[in-house]
N, C-alpha and C positions, 0 to 999 in steps of 0.2 A: 666759460673756461674750457680749454681743450685738454686732452689727455696728457700732453707734454708738460703742462703745469702741475700735474699730479704725480709725475714720476718721482720716485724716491720716498714716497709716503708709504706707510704700512697698509696692510689690508684693512678695509672698512666695509662692513656689511650691516645692513639694517633689515630686520625681518619682523613683520607684524602679523599676528594670527588673530583674526576676527576682532580686531581693535581692542583685544583684551590682554594680549601678551606681546611684549616688545623685546626683541633680542638685538643687541648691538655688539659688534666686534670692532676693535680698534679704539677702545676707550682707554685713556691714560689717567683720568682723574674724575671723580664726582665733585663738582664745584658746589652744588647746593641741592637740597631736595625737601619736598613736603608732599602732602597728598594731592596737590594740584599742579605742581611744577617741579621738574628735575632738570638740572643743567649739568651737562657732561662735557669734558674736554676730550675731543677725539682727534684722530690723525688728520681729519679733514676740517678741523675748526670746532668751535663751540656748538653743541647741539642742545636745544631746549625742547623738552618733552612736556606737553600740557595735557591734562586730563582730569579725571575724577577718581578718588580712592586709589591713588597710585601707591603701590607697595613694592619696594625693591626685593626681588627674590634671590638674586645672586650678583655679586660684584667680585671680579678677580682682575685687578688692574695689571698684575704681572702677566696674565694671559690676554688682557685687553677685552675681557668679556663682561657683559652687563645684561641683566634680565629684570624687567619690571612687569607687574601685572596690575590691571585696573582698566578703566575706560580711557583709551587713548583718543584725544581730540585733535592734537596738532603736533607736528615736528617742525622745528625751524633751525636752520643753520646760520651761524654768523660767518664772517669772511673766512675763506680758506687760507691757512697760514702759508707764508712764502716757503718755497722749497729751498733748503740749504744749498748754497752754491749757484742759485738761479740769478741771472743778471737782471737788474732793475732797468726799466726803460727811462727812469728819471722822472716819470709823471705818475701821479696817483691814478687809481682806477676811475675815480670820478672824472679827472681830466681826460682820460682815454675815452670815456663814454661821451663827454661833451664835445670832443674834437673829432669824432668820427664823421 
């Protein structure tokens, strides 16, 4: 995905310190959480955080800030949401990849 498809989205920042502290900006909602998995809705799609002994230290959805501590094992994004006003090509991304 190129930068043009990301225009109009809010600021998104992910920072990991020693795999023990994760800070995320651009969070709009905490979808679910437990000690092994946290799912966040961000400006760039759903973000799944996997690890061990995960504990949320700070959540401020008004400011879009989120901090978690624990052992961070993986981060995974789901699809990037469509930008409002962007024109669709009429084909799904799967079709785009198959027809290239």
